[in-house]
C-alpha positions in Angstrom: -83.3 -46.1 8.6 -82.2 -48.4 5.7 -81.9 -45.5 3.3 -79.6 -43.7 5.7 -77.3 -46.7 6.0 -77.0 -47.1 2.3 -76.4 -43.4 1.8 -73.7 -43.4 4.4 -71.9 -46.4 2.8 -72.1 -44.8 -0.7 -70.7 -41.6 0.6 -67.6 -43.5 1.9 -66.7 -44.9 -1.6 -64.3 -42.7 -3.4 -65.6 -41.2 -6.6 -64.3 -42.8 -9.9 -61.6 -40.6 -11.5 -61.7 -40.7 -15.3 -58.2 -40.2 -16.7 -57.6 -38.4 -20.0 -56.2 -40.6 -22.8 -53.5 -39.2 -25.0 -54.4 -38.6 -28.6 -52.4 -40.4 -31.4 -49.7 -41.6 -29.0 -48.1 -44.7 -30.4 -48.3 -47.8 -28.2 -45.3 -48.6 -26.1 -43.3 -51.4 -27.7 -43.0 -54.4 -25.5 -40.0 -56.6 -25.4 -40.7 -60.0 -26.8 -38.9 -63.2 -25.9 -36.5 -64.6 -28.4 -38.2 -67.4 -30.3 -36.3 -70.6 -29.9 -37.0 -73.7 -32.1 -38.8 -76.4 -30.3 -36.6 -79.2 -29.1 -37.4 -82.3 -31.1 -36.9 -85.7 -29.7 -36.5 -88.0 -32.7 -37.0 -91.7 -32.4 -33.7 -93.5 -33.0 -33.1 -96.7 -34.8 -30.1 -98.9 -34.8 -29.1 -97.4 -38.2 -29.2 -93.8 -36.9 -26.4 -94.4 -34.5 -24.1 -95.9 -37.2 -24.8 -93.6 -40.1 -24.0 -90.0 -38.9 -20.3 -90.5 -38.8 -20.3 -92.1 -42.3 -22.4 -89.2 -43.7 -20.0 -86.7 -42.2 -17.0 -88.3 -43.9 -18.8 -88.9 -47.2 -20.2 -85.4 -47.7 -16.8 -83.7 -48.3 -15.7 -86.3 -50.9 -19.0 -86.0 -52.7 -18.7 -82.2 -52.8 -15.1 -82.5 -54.1 -16.1 -84.8 -56.9 -19.1 -82.8 -57.9 -17.0 -79.7 -58.0 -14.4 -81.4 -60.2 -17.2 -82.7 -62.5 -18.7 -79.2 -62.8 -15.3 -77.8 -64.0 -15.1 -80.7 -66.5 -18.6 -80.1 -67.8 -17.7 -76.5 -68.4 -14.6 -77.7 -70.3 -12.2 -76.1 -67.8 -10.0 -79.1 -68.0 -6.8 -77.4 -66.7 -8.8 -76.5 -63.5 -10.5 -79.9 -63.3 -7.3 -81.9 -63.2 -6.0 -80.7 -59.8 -9.5 -81.1 -58.3 -9.8 -84.7 -59.5 -6.3 -85.4 -58.2 -7.2 -83.8 -54.8 -10.2 -86.1 -54.7 -8.1 -89.2 -55.4 -5.4 -88.1 -52.9 -7.7 -87.1 -50.0 -10.4 -89.8 -50.3 -9.0 -93.2 -50.9 -11.5 -96.1 -51.2 -14.4 -94.0 -52.2 -16.9 -95.1 -54.8 -16.2 -92.2 -57.2 -12.6 -93.1 -58.0 -13.4 -94.8 -61.3 -15.2 -91.6 -62.3 -12.2 -89.5 -61.2 -9.6 -91.6 -63.1 -11.7 -91.6 -66.2 -12.4 -87.9 -66.1 -8.7 -87.2 -65.5 -8.0 -89.2 -68.6 -10.5 -87.3 -70.6 -9.2 -84.0 -69.2 -5.6 -84.9 -70.2 -6.7 -86.0 -73.6 -8.4 -82.6 -74.2 -5.2 -80.9 -72.9 -3.2 -82.9 -75.5 -1.3 -84.9 -72.9 -1.9 -88.4 -74.4 0.6 -90.2 -72.1 -1.2 -89.0 -68.9 -4.5 -89.7 -70.5 -3.5 -93.3 -71.4 -2.2 -93.9 -67.8 -5.6 -92.9 -66.2 -7.7 -94.8 -68.7 -5.6 -97.9 -68.1 -6.0 -97.4 -64.4 -9.8 -97.6 -64.8 -9.4 -100.9 -66.7 -7.0 -102.4 -64.3 -8.6 -101.5 -61.0 -12.3 -100.7 -61.9 -12.9 -103.1 -64.7 -16.5 -103.8 -63.7 -17.5 -100.1 -63.3 -19.6 -98.2 -65.7 -16.5 -96.3 -66.8 -14.6 -99.4 -68.0 -16.3 -99.5 -71.4 -15.7 -95.9 -72.3 -12.1 -96.1 -71.0 -11.5 -99.1 -73.2 -13.0 -97.2 -76.1 -10.7 -94.2 -75.5 -7.6 -96.5 -75.5 -8.8 -98.3 -78.6 -9.4 -95.1 -80.4 -5.9 -94.0 -79.8 -4.5 -97.3 -81.0 -6.7 -97.3 -84.1 -5.6 -93.7 -85.0 -2.0 -94.9 -84.7 -2.9 -97.8 -87.0 -2.1 -100.3 -84.3 -5.2 -102.4 -85.2 -4.0 -105.5 -83.4 -3.9 -103.5 -80.1 -7.2 -101.7 -80.8 -9.2 -104.9 -81.6 -9.4 -106.4 -78.1 -10.0 -102.9 -76.6 -13.0 -102.3 -78.9 -14.2 -105.8 -78.2 -14.0 -105.1 -74.4 -15.7 -101.7 -74.8 -18.6 -103.3 -76.8 -19.1 -105.9 -74.0 -18.7 -103.6 -71.0 -20.4 -100.4 -72.2 -23.8 -99.7 -70.7 -24.4 -96.8 -73.0 -25.9 -98.1 -76.3 -24.1 -95.5 -78.4 -20.7 -96.5 -77.0 -21.3 -100.2 -77.4 -22.5 -99.8 -81.0 -19.6 -97.6 -82.0 -17.1 -100.1 -80.4 -18.8 -103.0 -82.2 -18.5 -101.2 -85.5 -14.8 -100.4 -85.1 -14.2 -103.9 -83.9 -15.4 -105.0 -87.4 -13.1 -102.4 -89.0 -10.1 -103.8 -87.2 -11.0 -107.4 -88.2 -11.5 -106.3 -91.8 -8.1 -104.5 -91.9 -6.4 -107.5 -90.3 -7.7 -109.7 -93.0 -10.3 -111.5 -90.9 -13.1 -110.5 -93.3 -15.5 -113.4 -92.5 -15.6 -112.3 -88.8 -15.8 -108.7 -89.8 -18.8 -109.4 -92.2 -20.8 -111.0 -89.4 -20.3 -108.0 -87.1 -21.1 -105.5 -89.9 -24.4 -107.3 -90.4 -25.1 -107.1 -86.7 -24.3 -103.4 -86.7 -26.6 -102.8 -89.7 -29.5 -104.3 -87.8 -29.0 -102.3 -84.6 -31.9 -99.9 -83.9 -31.7 -96.1 -84.4 -29.9 -93.9 -83.7 -27.4 -95.8 -85.8 -24.9 -93.7 -87.8 -23.0 -96.8 -88.9 -25.8 -98.7 -90.7 -25.1 -97.4 -94.2 -21.4 -98.1 -94.1 -21.9 -101.5 -92.4 -24.2 -102.6 -95.3 -21.9 -101.2 -98.0 -18.9 -103.0 -96.5 -20.6 -106.3 -95.8 -22.1 -106.6 -99.3 -18.8 -106.9 -101.2 -17.5 -109.4 -98.7 -20.6 -111.5 -99.2 -20.1 -111.3 -102.9 -16.5 -112.4 -102.6 -17.7 -115.4 -100.6 -20.3 -116.3 -103.3 -23.2 -115.2 -101.2 -24.8 -113.0 -103.8 -28.3 -113.3 -102.5 -27.2 -112.1 -99.1 -25.3 -109.3 -100.7 -28.4 -108.2 -102.7 -30.4 -108.1 -99.5 -27.9 -105.7 -98.1 -28.2 -103.4 -101.1 -32.0 -103.6 -101.2 -32.1 -102.7 -97.5 -29.8 -99.8 -98.1 -31.9 -98.6 -101.0 -35.1 -98.6 -99.0 -33.4 -96.8 -96.1 -31.7 -94.2 -98.2 -34.2 -93.5 -100.9 -35.2 -90.2 -99.3 -31.6 -89.1 -99.3 -30.7 -90.0 -102.8 -31.9 -88.1 -105.8 -32.6 -91.3 -107.7 -34.1 -93.9 -105.3 -33.3 -96.8 -107.6 -29.6 -96.1 -108.0 -28.5 -98.2 -105.1 -30.5 -101.2 -106.1 -29.3 -101.1 -109.7 -25.7 -100.8 -108.6 -26.2 -103.7 -106.2 -27.6 -105.9 -109.0 -24.8 -105.0 -111.3 -22.2 -105.7 -108.7 -23.6 -109.2 -108.0 -22.9 -110.1 -111.7 -19.5 -108.5 -112.0 -16.3 -107.9 -110.0 -16.9 -106.9 -106.4 -14.5 -104.0 -106.8 -17.1 -102.3 -109.0 -19.0 -101.3 -105.8 -16.0 -99.4 -104.4 -16.7 -96.1 -106.2 -20.3 -96.1 -105.0 -19.2 -96.9 -101.5 -16.8 -94.0 -101.5 -19.6 -91.6 -102.6 -22.3 -92.7 -100.2 -20.1 -93.3 -97.1 -19.3 -89.6 -96.7 -18.1 -89.4 -93.1 -19.6 -92.7 -92.0 -16.2 -94.2 -91.2 -15.1 -91.3 -88.9 -15.0 -91.6 -85.2 -18.0 -90.3 -83.3 -17.0 -89.6 -79.7 -19.4 -91.6 -77.5 -21.2 -89.9 -74.7 -19.6 -89.7 -71.3 -21.2 -91.8 -68.5 -23.5 -89.8 -66.2 
């Protein structure tokens, strides 16, 4: 009886139909939802609500100044000039204005427009005298005055450059040419002291040899022969590898100490080479 019931129930179930599967049929591509970035909920501070507007306004001026600097770095001075001017016209009060004025001056100088160069360098000194560009701007103006033999005008500018320049190379060069101005203006005692300071400055120091050679005759003229001999001895020890005869400088120094100071002039002219020429100091970064 039980077997009959089971058999009857089984007979009522429909038989399983096995469907044929297609061979090598590629799967049907399914549409995928577009991936959207997760929504972030940052935590805000008091500064976050005040800075976005400032950042939005500062970004364009930074880009403009960087673009002008890039042209300057590539020595495309004629293209850099209008870009610096655009920065100055469009973004008053920004922190890069000293950079722009100084770079405008350098661009004009390289384009042989000295009057425009001088105007922009002077603008740096007048309005941004405490910036890192004040020292190099003073140096540029002093170099122009020195080249024009206006030593009285160049002297305070070199002095200011030496005091304000953060770059050691600019400060050293300004200090050396400050002594040159003093020497030419007849203030040799002051010049001698600065020459000795320049001679003791650490390397790189392209002015050491000339500073010693200039200070020594001044010291001899003031009766300070021992101090003069020290300068010649220091010069000899520093330049012995450059001279064919390492004792030549010391012998000349000893001879000069017992004769006329003018006797050292020929040696000075030989050994100075290009030591008295201007070396363009590096541009502030």
